[in-house]
Backbone as CSV, one residue per row, in Angstrom:
resi,resn,N_x,N_y,N_z,CA_x,CA_y,CA_z,C_x,C_y,C_z
1,MET,17.373,-14.764,-1.188,16.302,-13.814,-1.439,16.337,-12.720,-0.379
2,SER,16.147,-11.527,-0.784,16.168,-10.407,0.138,14.985,-10.486,1.101
3,GLY,15.280,-10.418,2.404,14.222,-10.404,3.399,13.641,-11.766,3.725
4,LEU,14.157,-12.866,3.169,13.583,-14.183,3.396,13.931,-14.673,4.787
5,LYS,12.928,-15.095,5.554,13.109,-15.634,6.892,12.540,-17.037,6.907
6,THR,13.176,-17.931,7.613,12.710,-19.312,7.618,11.545,-19.543,8.565
7,ASP,11.435,-18.789,9.680,10.357,-19.016,10.631,9.040,-18.389,10.179
8,ASN,9.081,-17.275,9.539,7.890,-16.594,9.030,8.289,-15.926,7.720
9,PRO,8.290,-16.708,6.627,8.853,-16.189,5.380,8.163,-14.920,4.885
10,VAL,8.979,-13.934,4.610,8.530,-12.684,4.002,9.603,-12.298,2.998
11,VAL,9.178,-11.892,1.815,10.127,-11.479,0.784,9.773,-10.077,0.316
12,GLU,10.746,-9.403,-0.265,10.519,-8.110,-0.891,10.311,-8.325,-2.378
13,VAL,9.292,-7.670,-2.915,9.050,-7.667,-4.354,9.094,-6.208,-4.785
14,TRP,9.835,-5.952,-5.862,10.050,-4.585,-6.335,9.077,-4.231,-7.454
15,PHE,8.534,-3.013,-7.361,7.584,-2.481,-8.334,8.091,-1.152,-8.874
16,PRO,7.912,-0.901,-10.168,8.163,0.452,-10.667,7.043,1.366,-10.163
17,ILE,7.375,2.604,-9.851,6.392,3.561,-9.354,5.899,4.427,-10.504
18,GLU,4.589,4.474,-10.657,3.972,5.353,-11.652,3.843,6.742,-11.039
19,LYS,4.445,7.726,-11.657,4.428,9.103,-11.143,3.080,9.764,-11.429
20,ASP,2.680,10.681,-10.532,1.448,11.422,-10.777,1.724,12.617,-11.696
21,ALA,0.717,13.441,-11.931,0.845,14.565,-12.870,1.923,15.567,-12.457
22,GLU,2.183,15.676,-11.154,3.225,16.585,-10.663,4.591,15.910,-10.566
23,GLY,4.668,14.627,-10.966,5.930,13.903,-10.901,6.234,13.307,-9.544
24,PHE,5.217,13.203,-8.671,5.393,12.620,-7.340,5.373,11.106,-7.430
25,PRO,6.193,10.432,-6.695,7.269,10.924,-5.835,8.533,11.213,-6.643
26,LYS,9.105,12.350,-6.417,10.263,12.783,-7.189,11.516,11.977,-6.885
27,SER,11.644,11.498,-5.656,12.881,10.841,-5.231,12.878,9.321,-5.391
28,ARG,11.809,8.746,-5.926,11.725,7.283,-6.002,11.305,6.817,-7.390
29,GLU,11.925,5.727,-7.807,11.549,5.065,-9.060,10.943,3.691,-8.793
30,LEU,11.325,3.077,-7.658,10.883,1.736,-7.294,10.405,1.711,-5.850
31,GLU,9.490,0.780,-5.545,9.068,0.535,-4.172,9.113,-0.959,-3.922
32,ALA,9.677,-1.343,-2.776,9.686,-2.741,-2.360,8.525,-2.960,-1.405
33,LEU,7.687,-3.950,-1.700,6.591,-4.316,-0.816,6.893,-5.687,-0.222
34,LEU,6.400,-5.918,0.989,6.592,-7.209,1.639,5.502,-8.175,1.191
35,TYR,5.919,-9.416,0.978,5.020,-10.470,0.513,5.248,-11.753,1.279
36,ASN,4.179,-12.547,1.405,4.281,-13.903,1.927,4.300,-14.854,0.733
37,PRO,5.372,-15.653,0.604,5.446,-16.583,-0.526,4.400,-17.693,-0.409
38,LEU,3.793,-18.061,-1.523,2.874,-19.195,-1.567,3.556,-20.425,-2.169
39,LYS,4.700,-20.209,-2.811,5.519,-21.289,-3.351,6.942,-21.118,-2.819
40,PRO,7.663,-22.202,-2.622,9.035,-22.103,-2.090,9.960,-21.209,-2.917
41,ASP,9.749,-21.143,-4.226,10.618,-20.305,-5.068,10.157,-18.845,-5.113
42,CYS,9.127,-18.512,-4.348,8.587,-17.147,-4.248,8.005,-16.641,-5.567
43,SER,7.669,-17.540,-6.469,7.119,-17.110,-7.752,5.660,-16.657,-7.644
44,ILE,4.975,-17.063,-6.575,3.617,-16.589,-6.294,3.598,-16.139,-4.834
45,CYS,3.091,-14.922,-4.598,3.116,-14.326,-3.262,1.824,-13.545,-3.005
46,THR,1.543,-13.302,-1.717,0.447,-12.406,-1.350,1.020,-11.166,-0.662
47,VAL,0.418,-10.017,-0.936,0.878,-8.749,-0.379,0.699,-8.764,1.137
48,ALA,1.794,-8.455,1.856,1.778,-8.440,3.316,2.009,-7.040,3.878
49,SER,2.053,-6.038,3.027,2.225,-4.652,3.479,1.313,-3.748,2.657
50,ILE,1.275,-2.485,3.042,0.412,-1.520,2.356,1.288,-0.635,1.479
51,PRO,0.986,-0.551,0.190,1.807,0.289,-0.693,1.735,1.770,-0.322
52,PHE,2.911,2.402,-0.273,2.978,3.852,-0.068,2.917,4.584,-1.398
53,TYR,3.430,3.982,-2.455,3.521,4.669,-3.754,2.917,3.864,-4.908
54,VAL,3.055,2.562,-4.889,2.607,1.709,-5.991,1.089,1.731,-6.089
55,GLN,0.592,1.809,-7.310,-0.849,1.870,-7.528,-1.437,0.584,-8.098
56,ALA,-0.590,-0.374,-8.434,-1.060,-1.572,-9.131,-1.680,-2.626,-8.220
57,VAL,-1.335,-2.630,-6.928,-1.784,-3.693,-6.036,-2.286,-3.125,-4.717
58,ALA,-2.958,-3.991,-3.954,-3.452,-3.628,-2.625,-3.136,-4.766,-1.656
59,PHE,-3.283,-4.499,-0.379,-3.026,-5.492,0.658,-3.775,-6.797,0.360
60,GLY,-3.079,-7.920,0.496,-3.688,-9.234,0.336,-3.762,-9.761,-1.083
61,ASP,-3.522,-8.914,-2.086,-3.563,-9.384,-3.476,-2.502,-10.461,-3.705
62,THR,-2.771,-11.350,-4.624,-1.815,-12.394,-4.996,-1.194,-12.025,-6.337
63,ILE,0.135,-12.148,-6.408,0.871,-11.785,-7.627,1.856,-12.885,-7.997
64,THR,2.368,-12.804,-9.223,3.513,-13.624,-9.611,4.720,-12.696,-9.709
65,THR,5.894,-13.304,-9.585,7.132,-12.529,-9.612,8.084,-13.086,-10.661
66,ILE,9.073,-12.270,-10.990,10.178,-12.669,-11.849,11.432,-12.522,-11.005
67,SER,12.253,-13.563,-10.955,13.498,-13.496,-10.199,14.601,-12.963,-11.096
68,LYS,15.223,-11.874,-10.657,16.323,-11.278,-11.406,17.631,-11.967,-11.023
69,THR,18.610,-11.885,-11.871,19.886,-12.556,-11.635,20.568,-12.064,-10.370
70,ARG,20.304,-10.854,-9.957,20.935,-10.321,-8.749,20.178,-10.724,-7.485
71,GLY,19.209,-11.635,-7.602,18.463,-12.118,-6.445,17.250,-11.293,-6.083
72,GLN,16.961,-10.283,-6.848,15.810,-9.419,-6.590,14.570,-10.002,-7.251
73,LEU,13.439,-9.947,-6.559,12.166,-10.354,-7.139,11.454,-9.116,-7.656
74,ASP,11.015,-9.165,-8.905,10.255,-8.070,-9.508,8.832,-8.538,-9.777
75,PHE,7.912,-7.611,-9.706,6.502,-7.861,-9.997,6.339,-8.338,-11.439
76,ALA,5.503,-9.372,-11.634,5.187,-9.839,-12.985,3.725,-9.532,-13.318
77,GLU,2.779,-10.146,-12.562,1.365,-9.888,-12.844,0.491,-10.214,-11.640
78,ILE,-0.722,-9.694,-11.670,-1.725,-9.951,-10.630,-2.389,-11.294,-10.923
79,VAL,-2.533,-12.114,-9.895,-3.237,-13.393,-10.017,-4.669,-13.250,-9.516
80,SER,-4.828,-12.633,-8.333,-6.170,-12.414,-7.778,-6.142,-11.222,-6.825
81,ARG,-7.313,-10.649,-6.632,-7.475,-9.464,-5.787,-8.331,-9.808,-4.565
82,THR,-8.063,-9.096,-3.468,-8.835,-9.308,-2.244,-9.986,-8.324,-2.108
83,GLY,-9.949,-7.241,-2.874,-10.983,-6.222,-2.756,-10.590,-5.056,-1.870
84,TYR,-9.383,-5.091,-1.287,-8.914,-3.960,-0.484,-8.671,-2.745,-1.376
85,SER,-8.929,-1.561,-0.817,-8.584,-0.294,-1.461,-7.397,0.305,-0.722
86,THR,-6.625,1.123,-1.428,-5.470,1.782,-0.825,-5.608,3.294,-0.988
87,TYR,-5.388,4.001,0.112,-5.396,5.456,0.123,-4.121,5.931,0.807
88,ARG,-3.735,7.169,0.537,-2.555,7.750,1.165,-2.870,9.165,1.610
89,ILE,-2.373,9.509,2.795,-2.454,10.901,3.219,-1.068,11.369,3.651
90,LEU,-0.792,12.623,3.365,0.455,13.273,3.756,0.084,14.333,4.787
91,LEU,0.358,14.019,6.065,-0.018,14.904,7.164,0.746,16.222,7.086
92,ARG,0.059,17.327,7.289,0.700,18.642,7.298,1.384,18.895,8.646
93,SER,0.833,18.284,9.725,1.372,18.478,11.067,1.430,17.140,11.790
94,LEU,2.597,16.801,12.306,2.734,15.561,13.066,2.081,15.674,14.440
95,ALA,1.795,16.891,14.894,1.169,17.087,16.200,-0.206,16.424,16.271
96,GLN,-0.889,16.339,15.145,-2.230,15.743,15.105,-2.208,14.265,14.736
97,SER,-1.049,13.705,14.502,-0.986,12.363,13.920,-1.663,11.300,14.775
98,ASP,-1.510,11.348,16.097,-2.135,10.324,16.939,-3.650,10.332,16.805
99,ASP,-4.249,11.537,16.795,-5.704,11.641,16.652,-6.163,11.149,15.281
100,VAL,-5.423,11.510,14.238,-5.780,11.103,12.878,-5.680,9.583,12.738
101,LEU,-4.590,9.006,13.246,-4.415,7.558,13.139,-5.510,6.816,13.908
102,LYS,-5.860,7.302,15.091,-6.927,6.670,15.874,-8.251,6.726,15.112
103,LYS,-8.568,7.885,14.544,-9.814,8.027,13.786,-9.822,7.096,12.576
104,LEU,-8.696,7.000,11.871,-8.624,6.089,10.727,-8.867,4.654,11.165
105,LEU,-8.251,4.241,12.272,-8.438,2.871,12.767,-9.891,2.603,13.145
106,ASP,-10.626,3.639,13.555,-12.056,3.487,13.864,-12.860,3.056,12.636
107,PHE,-12.324,3.296,11.436,-12.995,2.873,10.204,-12.723,1.399,9.886
108,GLY,-11.923,0.724,10.720,-11.630,-0.688,10.495,-10.558,-0.928,9.452
109,VAL,-9.727,0.074,9.197,-8.667,-0.045,8.205,-7.363,-0.486,8.873
110,MET,-6.393,-0.843,8.056,-5.031,-1.059,8.508,-4.224,0.137,8.027
111,ILE,-3.221,0.519,8.808,-2.395,1.652,8.411,-0.919,1.330,8.607
112,GLU,-0.100,1.965,7.786,1.344,1.986,7.958,1.752,3.438,7.832
113,ARG,2.764,3.811,8.615,3.173,5.212,8.618,4.687,5.316,8.587
114,VAL,5.185,6.222,7.762,6.591,6.599,7.733,6.620,8.118,7.785
115,GLY,7.058,8.671,8.909,7.060,10.122,9.075,5.649,10.674,8.954
116,ASN,5.455,11.588,8.019,4.127,12.187,7.850,3.309,11.544,6.725
117,LEU,3.810,10.459,6.155,3.081,9.747,5.104,2.386,8.526,5.701
118,VAL,1.077,8.426,5.467,0.267,7.329,6.009,-0.358,6.565,4.843
119,ALA,-0.124,5.245,4.817,-0.750,4.366,3.825,-1.903,3.646,4.515
120,ILE,-3.035,3.581,3.824,-4.266,3.052,4.405,-4.772,1.904,3.535
121,ALA,-5.041,0.746,4.151,-5.650,-0.398,3.460,-7.063,-0.567,4.002
122,ALA,-8.052,-0.326,3.146,-9.458,-0.400,3.538,-10.059,-1.716,3.048
123,PRO,-10.612,-2.530,3.961,-11.188,-3.814,3.555,-12.486,-3.624,2.763
124,PRO,-12.825,-4.598,1.929,-14.042,-4.472,1.128,-15.312,-4.445,1.980
125,SER,-15.239,-4.933,3.212,-16.419,-4.977,4.082,-16.653,-3.668,4.833
126,GLY,-15.732,-2.703,4.722,-15.852,-1.450,5.466,-16.764,-0.438,4.795
127,ASP,-16.954,0.683,5.478,-17.770,1.773,4.955,-16.871,2.718,4.163
128,ALA,-16.662,2.390,2.905,-15.751,3.155,2.053,-16.196,4.606,1.895
129,ASP,-17.499,4.846,1.798,-17.987,6.216,1.621,-17.628,7.088,2.817
130,ALA,-17.807,6.571,4.034,-17.484,7.345,5.235,-15.980,7.606,5.319
131,LEU,-15.170,6.606,4.985,-13.718,6.767,5.004,-13.281,7.828,3.999
132,VAL,-13.778,7.717,2.776,-13.409,8.686,1.738,-13.883,10.086,2.126
133,ASP,-15.076,10.212,2.693,-15.559,11.522,3.160,-14.614,12.113,4.197
134,TYR,-14.141,11.276,5.144,-13.213,11.741,6.172,-11.897,12.214,5.541
135,ILE,-11.371,11.419,4.620,-10.108,11.772,3.958,-10.263,13.073,3.168
136,LEU,-11.342,13.183,2.396,-11.549,14.391,1.591,-11.830,15.628,2.444
137,ASP,-12.519,15.441,3.575,-12.778,16.568,4.470,-11.460,17.099,5.053
138,GLY,-10.580,16.207,5.480,-9.276,16.637,6.003,-8.439,17.326,4.949
139,LYS,-8.524,16.836,3.715,-7.795,17.474,2.611,-8.352,18.874,2.357
140,LYS,-9.683,18.990,2.323,-10.334,20.279,2.076,-9.974,21.293,3.168
141,ARG,-9.839,20.830,4.411,-9.510,21.726,5.529,-8.012,21.996,5.641
142,GLY,-7.220,21.401,4.728,-5.789,21.656,4.715,-4.996,20.875,5.743
143,LEU,-5.593,19.826,6.331,-4.896,19.033,7.342,-3.900,18.064,6.722
144,TRP,-4.176,17.643,5.493,-3.301,16.712,4.799,-3.555,16.746,3.306
145,GLY,-2.593,16.238,2.574,-2.798,15.955,1.164,-3.299,14.521,1.070
146,ALA,-3.970,14.176,-0.001,-4.525,12.824,-0.112,-4.475,12.335,-1.553
147,GLN,-4.314,11.027,-1.688,-4.356,10.343,-2.972,-4.978,8.973,-2.783
148,HIS,-5.595,8.472,-3.825,-5.963,7.054,-3.802,-4.808,6.292,-4.415
149,GLY,-4.626,5.069,-3.957,-3.598,4.208,-4.530,-4.246,3.242,-5.496
150,TYR,-5.007,2.306,-4.946,-5.736,1.344,-5.773,-7.139,1.224,-5.228
151,ILE,-8.119,1.332,-6.104,-9.519,1.134,-5.733,-10.098,0.117,-6.702
152,PRO,-10.603,-1.019,-6.178,-11.165,-2.031,-7.085,-12.399,-1.520,-7.823
153,GLU,-12.606,-2.042,-9.011,-13.793,-1.660,-9.768,-15.047,-1.999,-8.974
154,GLY,-16.010,-1.097,-8.993,-17.265,-1.314,-8.301,-17.210,-0.944,-6.824
155,ALA,-16.053,-0.505,-6.334,-15.949,-0.142,-4.912,-16.432,1.267,-4.685
């Protein structure tokens, strides 16, 4: 299995990426997310990373997988949700990134960053309204582009 470690098992599960109205992301069709297996055959896993592009799942969700003949695990279906929401921002300037990341962490979220793209996992216990206001204010001021990834119903 790709990415499988015996001391702290983590596997990659591949998801098709749903493109937005502008066709973003143009350069990707699939995204691999890290998962912790709940069964030895990795047929049931929990999300251990924050999606940068995939909209179907959020951090901590439990899914089932399909094992492909080439050893790749593909997403099958959602088993249960944790209530986390996922947001993404595309920073216009890396010069401000440290301040932005610190402010985001003040909201009690988890973040992952690759270059100027930041994926945000917001727990169900956090102040979602304040976080969304901060994200939308930065977008309105031209500091970053923003998208939601997954938001649970009722959040």
